[in-house]
DOGU-95128 format. One record per residue: x, y, z of N, C-alpha, C in turn; residue in one letter; residue number from 1. Coordinates in nm, 3 decimals. Layout:
      nxx      nyy      nzz     caxx     cayy     cazz      cxx      cyy      czz  code  pos
        X        Y        Z        X        Y        Z        X        Y        Z     A  NUM
...
//
This chain:
      nxx      nyy      nzz     caxx     cayy     cazz      cxx      cyy      czz  code  pos
    0.455   -1.199   -1.023    0.520   -1.069   -1.011    0.577   -1.050   -0.872     X    1
    0.691   -0.993   -0.860    0.752   -0.969   -0.731    0.665   -0.876   -0.649     X    2
    0.662   -0.898   -0.516    0.572   -0.823   -0.431    0.642   -0.700   -0.377     X    3
    0.696   -0.615   -0.460    0.774   -0.499   -0.414    0.683   -0.393   -0.354     X    4
    0.576   -0.356   -0.421    0.484   -0.258   -0.369    0.353   -0.269   -0.440     X    5
    0.271   -0.361   -0.411    0.154   -0.390   -0.491    0.044   -0.289   -0.480     X    6
    0.010   -0.202   -0.423   -0.101   -0.154   -0.351   -0.212   -0.095   -0.430     X    7
   -0.194   -0.056   -0.549   -0.306    0.003   -0.622   -0.310   -0.054   -0.762     X    8
   -0.428   -0.094   -0.805   -0.439   -0.143   -0.942   -0.546   -0.064   -1.012     X    9
   -0.542   -0.063   -1.146   -0.637    0.019   -1.219   -0.716   -0.061   -1.318     X   10
   -0.837   -0.015   -1.346   -0.918   -0.075   -1.449   -0.865   -0.034   -1.585     X   11
   -0.914   -0.100   -1.692   -0.867   -0.065   -1.825   -0.904    0.078   -1.860     X   12
   -1.020    0.123   -1.813   -1.060    0.261   -1.843   -0.967    0.360   -1.776     X   13
   -0.924    0.326   -1.653   -0.830    0.415   -1.585   -0.694    0.411   -1.652     X   14
   -0.654    0.289   -1.697   -0.525    0.276   -1.763   -0.515    0.364   -1.886     X   15
   -0.627    0.381   -1.954   -0.625    0.453   -2.081   -0.598    0.600   -2.063     X   16
   -0.613    0.651   -1.940   -0.599    0.795   -1.920   -0.473    0.830   -1.841     X   17
   -0.391    0.733   -1.810   -0.271    0.757   -1.731   -0.150    0.701   -1.804     X   18
   -0.048    0.781   -1.816    0.075    0.732   -1.880    0.167    0.681   -1.771     X   19
    0.161    0.551   -1.745    0.242    0.493   -1.638    0.391    0.498   -1.672     X   20
    0.424    0.493   -1.797    0.565    0.502   -1.836    0.621    0.639   -1.799     X   21
    0.540    0.741   -1.823    0.584    0.876   -1.788    0.596    0.890   -1.637     X   22
    0.504    0.828   -1.562    0.510    0.833   -1.416    0.641    0.778   -1.363     X   23
    0.688    0.668   -1.424    0.813    0.606   -1.381    0.936    0.663   -1.452     X   24
    0.911    0.752   -1.548    1.023    0.815   -1.619    1.099    0.719   -1.707     X   25
    1.028    0.628   -1.773    1.094    0.528   -1.857    1.028    0.522   -1.994     X   26
    1.094    0.457   -2.086    1.041    0.437   -2.220    0.940    0.324   -2.220     X   27
    0.847    0.330   -2.314    0.749    0.221   -2.328    0.817    0.092   -2.374     X   28
    0.942    0.101   -2.415    1.018   -0.017   -2.457    1.107   -0.071   -2.345     X   29
    1.091   -0.018   -2.224    1.174   -0.060   -2.111    1.153   -0.207   -2.079     X   30
    1.258   -0.271   -2.034    1.249   -0.411   -1.992    1.182   -0.417   -1.854     X   31
    1.139   -0.538   -1.813    1.078   -0.554   -1.681    1.177   -0.518   -1.571     X   32
    1.305   -0.549   -1.592    1.406   -0.514   -1.493    1.423   -0.363   -1.482     X   33
    1.417   -0.293   -1.595    1.428   -0.147   -1.593    1.308   -0.085   -1.524     X   34
    1.191   -0.143   -1.543    1.071   -0.095   -1.475    1.088   -0.109   -1.324     X   35
    1.135   -0.224   -1.282    1.155   -0.251   -1.140    1.256   -0.155   -1.079     X   36
    1.366   -0.133   -1.150    1.470   -0.043   -1.100    1.420    0.100   -1.089     X   37
    1.344    0.144   -1.190    1.290    0.280   -1.188    1.193    0.297   -1.072     X   38
    1.110    0.198   -1.049    1.014    0.207   -0.939    1.085    0.216   -0.805     X   39
    1.182    0.127   -0.784    1.252    0.126   -0.656    1.323    0.258   -0.630     X   40
    1.385    0.313   -0.735    1.456    0.440   -0.719    1.360    0.552   -0.680     X   41
    1.246    0.560   -0.749    1.151    0.668   -0.722    1.077    0.646   -0.590     X   42
    1.046    0.520   -0.558    0.978    0.492   -0.432    1.066    0.532   -0.314     X   43
    1.196    0.506   -0.327    1.289    0.546   -0.222    1.299    0.698   -0.213     X   44
    1.300    0.764   -0.328    1.312    0.910   -0.331    1.193    0.978   -0.264     X   45
    1.073    0.923   -0.285    0.953    0.988   -0.235    0.901    0.924   -0.107     X   46
    0.973    0.827   -0.052    0.929    0.766    0.074    0.941    0.868    0.186     X   47
    0.847    0.870    0.282    0.850    0.970    0.388    0.973    0.963    0.477     X   48
    1.040    0.847    0.479    1.160    0.836    0.561    1.283    0.899    0.495     X   49
    1.273    0.929    0.364    1.390    0.980    0.293    1.367    1.118    0.231     X   50
    1.246    1.172    0.246    1.224    1.309    0.194    1.159    1.391    0.303     X   51
    1.173    1.523    0.293    1.121    1.608    0.399    0.969    1.614    0.394     X   52
    0.910    1.663    0.503    0.764    1.664    0.518    0.698    1.744    0.409     X   53
    0.759    1.854    0.368    0.700    1.938    0.265    0.676    1.864    0.136     X   54
    0.774    1.782    0.095    0.760    1.707   -0.029    0.644    1.609   -0.021     X   55
    0.630    1.543    0.093    0.522    1.447    0.108    0.388    1.516    0.105     X   56
    0.378    1.630    0.171    0.250    1.700    0.180    0.212    1.768    0.049     X   57
    0.303    1.791   -0.037    0.274    1.863   -0.161    0.216    1.774   -0.271     X   58
    0.199    1.650   -0.249    0.143    1.566   -0.355    0.132    1.421   -0.317     X   59
    0.078    1.344   -0.408    0.059    1.202   -0.385    0.137    1.122   -0.489     X   60
    0.261    1.162   -0.510    0.342    1.098   -0.613    0.357    0.949   -0.588     X   61
    0.373    0.910   -0.460    0.396    0.770   -0.431    0.276    0.685   -0.472     X   62
    0.154    0.740   -0.462    0.035    0.666   -0.501    0.040    0.637   -0.651     X   63
    0.078    0.738   -0.729    0.089    0.720   -0.874    0.198    0.619   -0.908     X   64
    0.309    0.621   -0.833    0.417    0.526   -0.857    0.371    0.383   -0.829     X   65
    0.298    0.365   -0.719    0.247    0.232   -0.686    0.155    0.181   -0.795     X   66
    0.067    0.270   -0.842   -0.028    0.233   -0.947    0.046    0.193   -1.074     X   67
    0.144    0.273   -1.110    0.219    0.246   -1.233    0.293    0.113   -1.223     X   68
    0.356    0.085   -1.109    0.432   -0.039   -1.096    0.341   -0.160   -1.087     X   69
    0.224   -0.144   -1.025    0.129   -0.255   -1.018    0.090   -0.300   -1.158     X   70
    0.075   -0.203   -1.249    0.035   -0.236   -1.386    0.155   -0.282   -1.469     X   71
    0.261   -0.202   -1.473    0.373   -0.232   -1.562    0.462   -0.344   -1.509     X   72
    0.462   -0.365   -1.378    0.547   -0.469   -1.321    0.494   -0.609   -1.345     X   73
    0.370   -0.620   -1.384    0.309   -0.749   -1.415    0.297   -0.761   -1.566     X   74
    0.354   -0.865   -1.624    0.361   -0.877   -1.770    0.223   -0.876   -1.834     X   75
    0.129   -0.950   -1.779   -0.004   -0.956   -1.839   -0.077   -0.822   -1.828     X   76
   -0.071   -0.759   -1.710   -0.135   -0.629   -1.695   -0.069   -0.525   -1.786     X   77
    0.061   -0.537   -1.802    0.130   -0.442   -1.889    0.082   -0.457   -2.033     X   78
    0.066   -0.581   -2.078    0.017   -0.603   -2.214   -0.122   -0.545   -2.234     X   79
   -0.210   -0.562   -2.135   -0.343   -0.504   -2.143   -0.337   -0.352   -2.146     X   80
   -0.250   -0.298   -2.060   -0.235   -0.153   -2.055   -0.182   -0.098   -2.187     X   81
   -0.082   -0.166   -2.245   -0.025   -0.121   -2.372   -0.131   -0.118   -2.482     X   82
   -0.217   -0.220   -2.483   -0.322   -0.222   -2.584   -0.419   -0.107   -2.565     X   83
   -0.461   -0.084   -2.440   -0.554    0.026   -2.415   -0.489    0.162   -2.440     X   84
   -0.358    0.169   -2.413   -0.284    0.293   -2.435   -0.274    0.324   -2.584     X   85
   -0.253    0.222   -2.664   -0.247    0.243   -2.809   -0.381    0.295   -2.862     X   86
   -0.491    0.237   -2.811   -0.624    0.283   -2.854   -0.646    0.427   -2.811     X   87
   -0.606    0.459   -2.686   -0.624    0.594   -2.634   -0.546    0.695   -2.716     X   88
   -0.421    0.660   -2.748   -0.339    0.750   -2.827   -0.399    0.771   -2.966     X   89
   -0.452    0.664   -3.022   -0.514    0.674   -3.155   -0.632    0.771   -3.152     X   90
   -0.705    0.770   -3.040   -0.822    0.858   -3.029   -0.786    0.998   -2.983     X   91
   -0.659    1.019   -2.956   -0.615    1.152   -2.917   -0.624    1.180   -2.769     X   92
   -0.641    1.073   -2.688   -0.648    1.094   -2.544   -0.507    1.081   -2.489     X   93
   -0.451    1.185   -2.435   -0.310    1.183   -2.396   -0.286    1.213   -2.249     X   94
   -0.389    1.235   -2.170   -0.366    1.262   -2.028   -0.491    1.227   -1.949     X   95
   -0.474    1.226   -1.818   -0.587    1.193   -1.730   -0.684    1.309   -1.718     X   96
   -0.661    1.419   -1.791   -0.749    1.534   -1.783   -0.851    1.535   -1.895     X   97
   -0.882    1.420   -1.955   -0.970    1.411   -2.072   -1.089    1.506   -2.071     X   98
   -1.180    1.492   -2.163   -1.291    1.586   -2.179   -1.416    1.542   -2.104     X   99
   -1.419    1.417   -2.055   -1.538    1.369   -1.987   -1.521    1.385   -1.837     X  100
   -1.619    1.447   -1.773   -1.615    1.469   -1.629   -1.725    1.386   -1.565     X  101
   -1.690    1.310   -1.463   -1.790    1.229   -1.395   -1.890    1.316   -1.322     X  102
   -2.019    1.282   -1.327   -2.117    1.355   -1.247   -2.085    1.340   -1.098     X  103
   -2.120    1.441   -1.020   -2.091    1.438   -0.877   -2.155    1.317   -0.810     X  104
   -2.275    1.279   -0.855   -2.344    1.166   -0.794   -2.265    1.036   -0.815     X  105
   -2.199    1.022   -0.931   -2.119    0.904   -0.959   -1.995    0.900   -0.872     X  106
   -1.932    1.017   -0.854   -1.814    1.026   -0.767   -1.849    0.986   -0.625     X  107
   -1.963    1.034   -0.576   -2.005    1.003   -0.440   -2.037    0.855   -0.426     X  108
   -2.096    0.795   -0.528   -2.126    0.652   -0.525   -1.999    0.570   -0.521     X  109
   -1.901    0.607   -0.603   -1.772    0.538   -0.604   -1.708    0.543   -0.466     X  110
   -1.716    0.658   -0.401   -1.657    0.674   -0.269   -1.725    0.583   -0.167     X  111
   -1.858    0.581   -0.168   -1.932    0.499   -0.072   -1.901    0.351   -0.091     X  112
   -1.894    0.309   -0.216   -1.861    0.168   -0.243   -1.722    0.136   -0.191     X  113
   -1.626    0.223   -0.216   -1.489    0.201   -0.170   -1.482    0.196   -0.019     X  114
   -1.554    0.287    0.047   -1.553    0.290    0.193   -1.610    0.160    0.252     X  115
   -1.717    0.111    0.194   -1.783   -0.008    0.248   -1.711   -0.137    0.210     X  116
   -1.670   -0.148    0.085   -1.615   -0.274    0.036   -1.464   -0.286    0.059     X  117
   -1.395   -0.173    0.064   -1.250   -0.177    0.076   -1.203   -0.125    0.212     X  118
   -1.237   -0.001    0.243   -1.177    0.061    0.361   -1.221   -0.004    0.492     X  119
   -1.349   -0.028    0.508   -1.396   -0.082    0.637   -1.332   -0.216    0.671     X  120
   -1.334   -0.315    0.580   -1.264   -0.441    0.615   -1.113   -0.424    0.623     X  121
   -1.056   -0.333    0.546   -0.912   -0.307    0.552   -0.875   -0.249    0.688     X  122
   -0.952   -0.152    0.734   -0.926   -0.090    0.864   -0.940   -0.194    0.975     X  123
   -1.037   -0.282    0.964   -1.056   -0.385    1.066   -0.938   -0.481    1.068     X  124
   -0.887   -0.517    0.950   -0.772   -0.607    0.944   -0.650   -0.543    1.009     X  125
   -0.628   -0.415    0.982   -0.516   -0.343    1.042   -0.529   -0.340    1.194     X  126
   -0.650   -0.313    1.240   -0.676   -0.309    1.385   -0.649   -0.445    1.449     X  127
   -0.690   -0.552    1.381   -0.669   -0.686    1.434   -0.521   -0.722    1.444     X  128
   -0.439   -0.658    1.363   -0.294   -0.681    1.369   -0.230   -0.601    1.482     X  129
   -0.264   -0.473    1.490   -0.195   -0.382    1.582   -0.241   -0.396    1.727     X  130
   -0.370   -0.401    1.749   -0.423   -0.393    1.885   -0.374   -0.502    1.981     X  131
   -0.361   -0.627    1.936   -0.318   -0.731    2.032   -0.169   -0.729    2.066     X  132
   -0.090   -0.647    1.999    0.055   -0.655    2.014    0.100   -0.634    2.158     X  133
    0.050   -0.531    2.223    0.097   -0.500    2.358    0.072   -0.616    2.453     X  134
   -0.048   -0.674    2.447   -0.080   -0.786    2.536    0.007   -0.907    2.503     X  135
    0.033   -0.930    2.375    0.116   -1.043    2.334    0.259   -1.029    2.387     X  136
    0.314   -0.909    2.379    0.450   -0.886    2.428    0.455   -0.896    2.580     X  137
    0.351   -0.846    2.648    0.346   -0.856    2.794    0.346   -1.002    2.839     X  138
    0.272   -1.085    2.769    0.268   -1.227    2.803    0.404   -1.293    2.778     X  139
    0.465   -1.260    2.669    0.594   -1.319    2.635    0.703   -1.273    2.731     X  140
    0.688   -1.149    2.783    0.791   -1.092    2.871    0.808   -1.172    3.000     X  141
    0.706   -1.249    3.036    0.716   -1.329    3.159    0.834   -1.424    3.151     X  142
    0.857   -1.480    3.032    0.974   -1.566    3.010    0.988   -1.591    2.860     X  143
    1.066   -1.508    2.791    1.081   -1.521    2.645    1.137   -1.657    2.602     X  144
    1.202   -1.728    2.697    1.262   -1.856    2.662    1.168   -1.974    2.690     X  145
    1.047   -1.942    2.736    0.948   -2.047    2.758    0.890   -2.089    2.622     X  146
    0.897   -2.217    2.592    0.855   -2.264    2.460    0.708   -2.238    2.432     X  147
    0.624   -2.255    2.533    0.480   -2.235    2.512    0.448   -2.087    2.487     X  148
    0.511   -1.999    2.563    0.489   -1.856    2.543    0.539   -1.812    2.406     X  149
    0.655   -1.863    2.366    0.708   -1.826    2.235    0.620   -1.881    2.124     X  150
    0.568   -2.002    2.141    0.479   -2.061    2.041    0.351   -1.978    2.027     X  151
    0.302   -1.927    2.140    0.181   -1.843    2.135    0.210   -1.713    2.060     X  152
    0.328   -1.657    2.083    0.365   -1.534    2.014    0.382   -1.559    1.864     X  153
    0.442   -1.671    1.830    0.459   -1.706    1.688    0.323   -1.730    1.622     X  154
    0.228   -1.786    1.697    0.094   -1.803    1.643    0.028   -1.669    1.613     X  155
    0.051   -1.572    1.702    0.001   -1.437    1.679    0.062   -1.378    1.552     X  156
    0.192   -1.398    1.533    0.259   -1.345    1.414    0.204   -1.409    1.287     X  157
    0.176   -1.538    1.293    0.118   -1.607    1.177   -0.019   -1.550    1.142     X  158
   -0.099   -1.525    1.244   -0.231   -1.465    1.221   -0.217   -1.325    1.162     X  159
   -0.118   -1.251    1.212   -0.094   -1.116    1.160   -0.056   -1.120    1.012     X  160
    0.027   -1.216    0.974    0.070   -1.225    0.835   -0.047   -1.259    0.745     X  161
   -0.136   -1.345    0.791   -0.255   -1.378    0.713   -0.342   -1.254    0.696     X  162
   -0.359   -1.179    0.806   -0.440   -1.058    0.800   -0.376   -0.952    0.710     X  163
   -0.243   -0.944    0.714   -0.173   -0.846    0.631   -0.185   -0.882    0.484     X  164
   -0.169   -1.010    0.451   -0.184   -1.053    0.312   -0.324   -1.020    0.261     X  165
   -0.422   -1.045    0.345   -0.561   -1.013    0.308   -0.577   -0.863    0.285     X  166
   -0.521   -0.781    0.376   -0.533   -0.637    0.366   -0.466   -0.584    0.239     X  167
   -0.348   -0.636    0.208   -0.276   -0.591    0.089   -0.352   -0.628   -0.039     X  168
   -0.403   -0.751   -0.044   -0.480   -0.794   -0.161   -0.607   -0.711   -0.176     X  169
   -0.671   -0.682   -0.065   -0.793   -0.601   -0.068   -0.762   -0.460   -0.117     X  170
   -0.655   -0.402   -0.068   -0.619   -0.265   -0.102   -0.586   -0.249   -0.250     X  171
   -0.524   -0.353   -0.307   -0.485   -0.344   -0.446   -0.597   -0.388   -0.541     X  172
   -0.708   -0.434   -0.487   -0.811   -0.497   -0.571   -0.884   -0.400   -0.662     X  173
   -0.900   -0.275   -0.619   -0.968   -0.174   -0.701   -0.896   -0.041   -0.686     X  174
   -0.907    0.048   -0.784   -0.847    0.181   -0.770   -0.922    0.263   -0.667     X  175
   -0.848    0.338   -0.586   -0.915    0.422   -0.487   -0.971    0.548   -0.554     X  176
   -1.084    0.600   -0.504   -1.137    0.727   -0.556   -1.036    0.840   -0.534     X  177
   -1.037    0.936   -0.623   -0.941    1.047   -0.613   -0.956    1.123   -0.482     X  178
   -1.077    1.125   -0.427   -1.102    1.201   -0.305   -1.031    1.142   -0.183     X  179
   -0.987    1.018   -0.191   -0.918    0.956   -0.078   -0.773    0.924   -0.111     X  180
   -0.717    0.991   -0.210   -0.580    0.961   -0.251   -0.481    0.979   -0.136     X  181
   -0.499    1.083   -0.057   -0.406    1.109    0.054   -0.419    1.000    0.161     X  182
   -0.542    0.960    0.189   -0.564    0.851    0.285   -0.507    0.721    0.232     X  183
   -0.521    0.697    0.101   -0.466    0.576    0.040   -0.315    0.573    0.054     X  184
   -0.253    0.688    0.042   -0.108    0.695    0.059   -0.069    0.657    0.202     X  185
   -0.144    0.707    0.301   -0.115    0.673    0.440   -0.138    0.525    0.467     X  186
   -0.241    0.469    0.406   -0.266    0.326    0.422   -0.153    0.243    0.361     X  187
   -0.100    0.290    0.250    0.014    0.223    0.187    0.133    0.220    0.284     X  188
    0.164    0.334    0.343    0.274    0.339    0.438    0.246    0.250    0.559     X  189
    0.121    0.250    0.605    0.082    0.167    0.718    0.109    0.020    0.689     X  190
    0.063   -0.029    0.576    0.081   -0.170    0.542    0.229   -0.204    0.526     X  191
    0.305   -0.113    0.469    0.450   -0.136    0.455    0.518   -0.150    0.590     X  192
    0.483   -0.062    0.683    0.544   -0.066    0.816    0.501   -0.191    0.893     X  193
    0.378   -0.235    0.873    0.336   -0.359    0.938    0.418   -0.477    0.885     X  194
    0.440   -0.479    0.755    0.522   -0.585    0.698    0.664   -0.584    0.752     X  195
    0.722   -0.463    0.763    0.857   -0.451    0.818    0.859   -0.494    0.965     X  196
    0.755   -0.455    1.038    0.747   -0.491    1.180    0.739   -0.641    1.201     X  197
    0.656   -0.708    1.121    0.644   -0.852    1.133    0.777   -0.922    1.102     X  198
    0.849   -0.868    1.006    0.980   -0.925    0.973    1.075   -0.914    1.092     X  199
    1.072   -0.800    1.161    1.158   -0.781    1.278    1.119   -0.877    1.391     X  200
    0.989   -0.895    1.411    0.945   -0.987    1.516    0.986   -1.131    1.484     X  201
    0.981   -1.167    1.357    1.023   -1.301    1.318    1.171   -1.322    1.349     X  202
    1.253   -1.220    1.323    1.394   -1.231    1.357    1.413   -1.245    1.508     X  203
    1.329   -1.177    1.585    1.338   -1.188    1.731    1.312   -1.331    1.776     X  204
    1.214   -1.397    1.716    1.183   -1.534    1.756    1.296   -1.631    1.723     X  205
    1.385   -1.591    1.633    1.495   -1.678    1.595    1.618   -1.663    1.684     X  206
    1.642   -1.539    1.731    1.765   -1.518    1.809    1.745   -1.445    1.942     X  207
    1.619   -1.412    1.975    1.585   -1.350    2.104    1.651   -1.215    2.126     X  208
    1.699   -1.150    2.021    1.761   -1.018    2.036    1.652   -0.912    2.054     X  209
    1.660   -0.838    2.163    1.558   -0.737    2.192    1.563   -0.621    2.093     X  210
    1.675   -0.606    2.024    1.683   -0.500    1.923    1.575   -0.521    1.816     X  211
    1.557   -0.647    1.774    1.454   -0.677    1.675    1.315   -0.652    1.734     X  212
    1.298   -0.686    1.859    1.168   -0.666    1.924    1.133   -0.519    1.930     X  213
    1.228   -0.437    1.971    1.204   -0.293    1.983    1.181   -0.229    1.846     X  214
    1.258   -0.273    1.746    1.239   -0.219    1.611    1.101   -0.256    1.558     X  215
    1.059   -0.379    1.583    0.926   -0.421    1.540    0.818   -0.338    1.606     X  216
    0.833   -0.311    1.734    0.735   -0.228    1.805    0.730   -0.088    1.746     X  217
    0.846   -0.033    1.710    0.849    0.100    1.649    0.781    0.100    1.513     X  218
    0.803   -0.006    1.435    0.735   -0.016    1.305    0.583   -0.020    1.322     X  219
    0.536   -0.094    1.423    0.392   -0.102    1.448    0.339    0.032    1.498     X  220
    0.419    0.102    1.578    0.375    0.233    1.628    0.356    0.331    1.513     X  221
    0.448    0.330    1.420    0.438    0.419    1.306    0.324    0.377    1.213     X  222
    0.304    0.247    1.200    0.191    0.198    1.121    0.061    0.246    1.181     X  223
    0.052    0.244    1.313   -0.069    0.290    1.381   -0.091    0.439    1.356     X  224
    0.016    0.516    1.350    0.005    0.659    1.321   -0.051    0.682    1.180     X  225
    0.004    0.611    1.083   -0.044    0.626    0.946   -0.190    0.583    0.933     X  226
   -0.225    0.474    1.002   -0.364    0.428    0.999   -0.456    0.533    1.060     X  227
   -0.412    0.594    1.171   -0.492    0.697    1.236   -0.511    0.819    1.147     X  228
   -0.404    0.858    1.077   -0.414    0.972    0.985   -0.515    0.944    0.874     X  229
   -0.508    0.824    0.820   -0.601    0.786    0.713   -0.744    0.786    0.765     X  230
   -0.762    0.732    0.884   -0.897    0.722    0.941   -0.956    0.861    0.968     X  231
   -0.874    0.951    1.020   -0.922    1.087    1.047   -0.961    1.159    0.918     X  232
   -0.879    1.143    0.814   -0.910    1.209    0.685   -1.038    1.153    0.624     X  233
   -1.056    1.023    0.633   -1.176    0.961    0.578   -1.300    1.002    0.659     X  234
   -1.284    1.013    0.790   -1.397    1.053    0.875   -1.448    1.191    0.836     X  235
   -1.360    1.277    0.792   -1.398    1.413    0.752   -1.479    1.415    0.623     X  236
   -1.470    1.307    0.544   -1.545    1.300    0.419   -1.689    1.256    0.441     X  237
   -1.716    1.200    0.556   -1.849    1.144    0.581   -1.943    1.249    0.639     X  238
//
């Protein structure tokens, strides 16, 4: 599956209570290309860079879009979802507001597991990417055309890409608890900006244009902001 926006995946039980086709505004008979086009259009519409602050603060639409595309954009996951959706419809379950409510103790347990197994290593991976950047650029600034200094910077970028791949896979590995949906949205933006930043730095290593370097630094700065927002919101839950 194309890696357009992987970030949230759902269990079969979660799939049964969410109409991902409705989330993307498409028919259940849509082709994979139509699914991809619908996702890209809506992701752009609700991205914080293209909509005003009020729209972003009024909901977590982008989180639902990511979840829907993660399921429907993958042929095998879509087939599993369609089967569970057919069973759900047969039983009369038509929305995520079903009749069963999780006990508070179960919700709290889900949150603790997510914080320990997902968020803590994810936050550490993000920190390992962002924190060394300033020192790496300072070292390279001594002579950007020095082969050894550039090789060291490229080694840092390679390590960052490995850490980012790990973070993205970890983030998409389980559905986030509803109580951290807003933080999950900020983490999604953070990971996206880190990916964009790494791409800019890679272009810099190819042509030494400082425009790419400065753009990459700005992408990392914004990623750090989103990570900080997520961390502050999660800290308030503890």
